[in-house]
N, C-alpha and C positions, 0 to 999 in steps of 0.2 A: 572511289574515285577518292582523291586527295582533296583535301581539303587545304585551304591558304595558313593556315598553322601548322598541316604538317606537311605543304613544300618550304620552310621557314627553315625546316629544323632538316633536311634535306644536305645532305651531301657536293656541294658542287664541285663538275670537275677540275681540277685542280688544288681544292682547297685541303690544307692537308690540320684536319682536328685535332693530333695528337699525335706527340710523338716530337723526336728533333727539327726543326726549322730545318729548312733544301738549303746543302751544301755547306752542314756538319756536318763535320768530321766525327767516326764515333771516336772511344777512348783508347780502343787498339789503334785506331790505325796513325790518329794520332802519337800514340807510344811505339812505335814500331819504328813512323817517321823521325822523333827524335834518335833514337837506338842509330839508323843508318846516321846520321847525321853524328853522331859522337863518335862514331866510327871512322867514320869518311875524314874526321878532321884529327886521330887521333895517326891515323893514314898517311899525311904527308898536306890533308885539299889536293886541293888542282895539281900540285905538283905527281902527285901521287896518281892522278887522275893523264898526266903528262906520259906517262911512264907505262903505265896500262897501254896506253896508244900505242906507244913506241913499241911494246913486247908483248902485245896481246893485241892488234888489229881486231882479230873475230870478238873476241870478251867487250873492248871498249864500245865496237858496233852494235852487238849488243844492247849493255848500255844506252848509250846514244837511241835508241830506236824507242827505247821505252817513255825518252824526254822532249823525243818530237809528237808534236801535235797531230790524232790520225786521222785529218781531213785539213786538204793545205786547197785556199783558193787563189786565184788569178787577184788581181787588184780592184776591177772590175765583181768583184764576187760570184764569178764562173767560178765549176773546182775547176780546179786543174789537173784531173787523170783527162778529165775531156777537152785540154788545151794542147794534150801533149800527144789525143792521139789524132789531132790533124797536124803531126809535124810530118815532114816527111823522113823517107829513114837517115836521107845525110843533114838532115835538121837537127834529129837526132842524136850520130852520131855525133855532132860537131858543138850540141851542148855538152854529151855525157868526155867528152876528149879537152874541155875547157874548163870540165867540171874535175876532171882529173889529175890537169896541170897544174890548177891553183889549190887538191890539196896537197903534191906535191910538193912546192914551192912555198906550206906551212909547212910543210916535215913534215904531214901526216903521213904519208905513205911508205909502206915495208920497200923495202929494195926489191928493186925487180930481180924477180927468177925468170925461169927460162917461160919463151912464149912459142905455143902452138895453137899454131893456125890451120882450120879446118874449116871442108868444104863439103855444106852440106848439098847433097844427092835426091830431092821426090821422087818417092818412088808407092809404086800402086799397090795398093797390100790385095793379100791376094781372095779374092769370095770364096766365100762357103757355103 
């Protein structure tokens, strides 16, 4: 059985009795981040990113995806994914078309290539 004195010295959930304070990056993380910032400045900063965005959109989008939050929420705090799943196909298509038009006006879209439209047909898989 634990005595009151023993209970005083127990680590409670959420406590950090030793080590770095929560949220403090380690030295390697700080060093790498500073090196990346120096390289970014030497390559031209924002103008370099614009160049990459126009000449290699796939790489630019991969970089951008690393900077975006992993969990998005609506203004009321509800998960964004839940809101998107409640939209009809037509509403999703309209939102996508608006986003593409905005990106095109901002000069973020590569020149359009050939468009291939296909229609999928549902088939039943053979039973084994």
